[in-house]
N, C-alpha and C positions, 0 to 999 in steps of 0.2 A: 358162888356168883355166876359161874358158867358151868353148865352140866350137859354133857353129851353122852348119849346112850345108843349103841348099836347102829351108828351112823353108816350109811352106805350110799354110794353114788356110782351110777353106770352110764356110760355114753353109748348111744346106739349109732347105727350107720353101717357103711360097708364093712367096717372092721370093729364091731362092738367090743367094748372092754369095760371091766369094772375097775374104777380108779380107787375107790375107798370101800372097805367092807369091815363091819364089826368094830367101828371106832368107839371106844369108851374113854372119856376124859373129863376131869374136874379141875377147875381153876378157882382159887379163892382170891378175895380182895387182898392186894399187897404182893401177890405173886408175879414173878417175871420168869417165864419159861421159854425155852427154845425148842424148835422142831427142825430136825435135820432129815435128810433123805436124798436119794438120787434124783437127778433131773427127770421130770415127767411122772414121778411117783404119786403126785397128788397134793403136794404141800399148798400150792396156791389155791387149788380147788377146796381144800379144807378151810382156808381163810375165807373164801367166797361164800361157803355154806354158813360159816359162823356169822358173817356179816349180813346174811339174808339176801345176797346178790344172786344166789343160785338156790335151788330147792333140792333137798336130798330125795333119793328114791325110797329110803327106809330109815328108821331111827328118829331120834329127837334131839333138838338143841334148845336149851333153856338159858336165857340170860336174865339174871335177877328175878327168877321165878316165872318169866314169861316164855311160853312155848312159841318159838318162831313160826311153827307150822300153822298156828291159829291166827296169825296176823296176815292181813292182806298187804298188797304192795305199798299202799299209802301209809299204813301203820308201821311197816318195816322201814320206810324212808324216815319217818319221824323218830323211830328208835335209833337208827344209825346216826342221825344228826345230833341227837341229845346224849346218847350213851356210849358212842364209839368214836375212836379216833384212828386215823390211818396214816402210815408212813410207808412210802414206796421207794424202790431203788431209783426210779427216774425223777424223783422230787415232786413233779407235777405242780410247780410254782407258776402262777400266771404272770407272763412277762410284762403285761401292760399295767399291772398294779404294783404299788410300792410294797416294801417288806411289811409294813404295818397293815396295809390293806389286805394282803394275802393272809396274814395271821388272823385278822378279824373276821374272815369269811364264815367260820362256823357260828360266831356270835351273831352276825348279820342274819344268817339263815334261821337262827333261833329267836330272832326278834329282840335281842338284848338292847337295853337303853343305851344311847350314844355315850353318855358319861361312864357308865359301867363298862362298856366295851372298850373304851380308850384306856381305862385304868387297868383292865385285865390284859390287854395287848402289851401295854408298857411293862407290866410286871413280868409277863411271859418272855418278852424280848430280853429283859434284864437277866432272867433266869438262864437263858441259853447264851448269854454273852454277846447279844446284838443290840444293846440299848442305844448305841450310837448310830444304828443303821436303819432306823424306822422309815426314813424318807427315801432310802436307797432303792434303786430298781434292781431286779434280779440279775440283769446283765452285768452289774457292778460287783457281784459277789462270787466267791470261789465255790467249788463244789461242796466243801465242808460247811461253808456258811449257808448255802442253799438248803442243805439237809437240816441244819439247825432251824431254819425258817420252817421247814416241813414239820419238825418236831414241835415247835411252838404252836403252829396251826393245829396240830393233832391234839394238843393238850390244853389249849386256851379255854375250852368250854368244860374242862374237868370231867372227861369221860370216865365211865366205869371200866371200859376195856379198850386197849390200844392194840391194833393189829399191824405188825411191821413185816413187810415182805421184802427181804434182801435189802435192808435200808443202807447198807454200806458197800453194796456191790460196785458202785462207781467211784469209790473213794480210795485214796492212798492209805497205807496202813496207819500212819499217825492220825490222819483225819478220822479214819474209821474208829480207832480206839477212843478218840475224844467224843465222837457222836454216840457211840454205844454207852459210854459212861454217863453222858448227858441224858440219854433216853431212859436208862435204868433209874437214875436219881430222880428225874422229873416224874416218872410214873409212880415210883414209891413215895415220893414226897406228896403226891396227890392221893395216896392210898388207893390207886387204881390197880389194874392188873394188865399184863401185856403178854402177847404171844409173838415171839420173834421167829420168823422162818428164815433160815440161812443155810448156805453151803459151807460157811466158814466155821472151822472148829474154834478159832480164836474168838469169834463173835458169840458162838454158843456157850463158850466157857464163862461168859459174863452172867449167864442166867442162873436162877436158883435151882432149876431142874432142867434136864435135857431129855427130849424124846426123839426117837428115830422112827420115821414113817417108812414102812416096808409094805410089800404086797400082802403080807400076813396081818397087817394092822399097825397100831401105834404102840411102841414099847418104850419103857423107861430106859435111859442110858444112851450114851453117845459120846460127845466131846469130853465129858467129865468122868468117863469110866476110868 
């Protein structure tokens, strides 16, 4: 489903540095993997490259057989909307929209029919345990509930790939455990795949496989060694 070969990224400037070099990685549908590594090693850069938000200096990224290097910016935007979902540490929930309106955003961008959109939003909110909060405003929710909204929004359009960047970094341990279990179950229930970037060994331990990103590349092993 996702195939990465010899991926490299270098940042120029007064102090040029290579962030990623020689990254090889494969991800199949139904897999949920974690990527760990020190701060600044390039974990978020790797997600940005996979999402097509940044361009590599060398190597290739293929999602469902499509080479991202062959897509222009408009085509990459369409691909992200239709086939990817994103969960971030900072939630990024729009405060002026209701819970249901926030979750519906990917469907609105994809032009889904109103009736179909409402049905899918209701089903997704039920799946994440927020079926009674559709009309609530984000200011009325706890941090754990806001992250549940973010997960519902990331999955409502049934993406092939979910990219999660430190999704539990702002949560207490109990809420983090609930959110991680929810994310894993929701991704696998949709037969999607997910990459979880995290500093947390507890979070990484929920994954099927764990990788550690180092200056020498991406190696198997980490929290589950």
